[in-house]
C-alpha positions as CSV (number, residue, x, y, z in Angstrom):
1,M,-15.9,-20.2,-5.2
2,S,-19.2,-18.6,-5.2
3,P,-19.8,-16.1,-8.0
4,L,-20.9,-13.4,-5.4
5,L,-17.5,-13.9,-3.7
6,S,-15.7,-13.6,-7.3
7,N,-17.5,-10.6,-8.3
8,A,-17.1,-8.7,-4.7
9,I,-13.3,-9.6,-5.3
10,T,-13.2,-8.1,-8.6
11,I,-14.8,-4.9,-7.7
12,T,-12.6,-4.7,-4.6
13,L,-9.6,-4.9,-6.5
14,V,-10.8,-2.3,-9.0
15,A,-11.5,0.0,-6.1
16,Y,-8.2,-0.6,-4.8
17,G,-6.3,0.0,-8.1
18,L,-8.3,3.3,-8.4
19,A,-7.4,4.4,-4.9
20,M,-3.7,3.4,-5.8
21,L,-3.9,5.8,-8.9
22,L,-5.5,8.6,-6.7
23,A,-2.6,8.2,-4.0
24,L,0.0,8.1,-7.1
25,W,-1.3,11.4,-8.3
26,R,-1.0,13.0,-4.8
27,M,2.5,11.7,-4.5
28,L,3.4,13.2,-7.7
29,R,1.7,16.5,-7.4
30,G,1.8,17.0,-3.6
31,P,2.6,20.6,-2.4
32,A,4.7,19.4,0.4
33,A,7.1,16.5,1.3
34,Q,4.7,15.5,4.1
35,D,1.7,15.0,1.5
36,R,4.2,12.9,-0.7
37,V,5.1,10.7,2.4
38,L,1.5,10.1,3.3
39,A,0.6,9.1,-0.2
40,L,3.6,6.8,-0.1
41,D,2.2,5.4,2.8
42,L,-1.3,4.8,1.4
43,I,0.2,3.3,-1.5
44,Y,2.0,0.4,0.4
45,I,-1.2,-0.1,2.4
46,I,-3.4,-0.5,-0.8
47,G,-0.6,-2.7,-2.0
48,M,-0.7,-4.8,1.1
49,L,-4.6,-5.1,0.8
50,I,-4.3,-6.0,-2.9
51,A,-1.9,-8.9,-2.0
52,L,-4.3,-10.0,0.7
53,V,-7.3,-10.0,-1.7
54,I,-5.5,-11.8,-4.3
55,G,-4.5,-14.4,-1.6
56,L,-8.3,-14.9,-0.9
57,R,-9.0,-15.1,-4.5
58,Y,-6.3,-17.9,-5.2
59,T,-6.3,-19.4,-1.8
60,S,-2.6,-19.4,-1.5
61,S,-0.7,-18.4,1.5
62,M,2.3,-17.1,-0.3
63,Y,0.3,-13.8,-1.0
64,F,-0.2,-13.4,2.7
65,E,3.6,-13.6,3.5
66,A,4.2,-11.0,0.7
67,A,1.6,-8.7,2.5
68,L,3.3,-9.2,5.6
69,L,6.6,-8.4,4.1
70,I,4.9,-5.3,2.3
71,A,3.8,-4.0,5.7
72,L,7.0,-4.6,7.7
73,F,9.1,-2.8,4.9
74,G,6.5,-0.2,4.5
75,F,6.5,0.6,8.2
76,V,10.3,0.9,8.4
77,S,10.5,3.1,5.1
78,S,7.9,5.3,6.7
79,A,9.7,5.6,10.1
80,A,13.0,6.5,8.2
81,M,11.5,8.9,6.0
82,A,9.9,10.6,8.8
83,K,13.1,10.8,10.5
84,F,14.6,12.3,7.6
85,L,12.2,15.1,7.4
86,L,12.4,16.0,10.8
87,R,16.1,15.9,11.2
88,G,17.7,15.8,7.7
89,E,19.5,12.6,8.4
90,V,18.3,9.1,8.7
91,I,21.5,7.5,10.5
92,E,23.0,9.3,13.5
């Protein structure tokens, strides 16, 4: 791997980590439940991106499969949380 790509991956992971910390702060201090749900969505999206970048770094397909699972479970949990906030129950 070239040094330029290695440095870019390192900088990207640091930036994603900082973004995840800021989203975690918003999730803990959000004034409304909707803000907390959006922060949780952002956290799982950033987690998926981190898994993809680490997969590029180590050239392993296992990380890409993990990113796919994170995206799938994140979407389902977001839909369930939105339904809970709208109606007060998840299962009808």
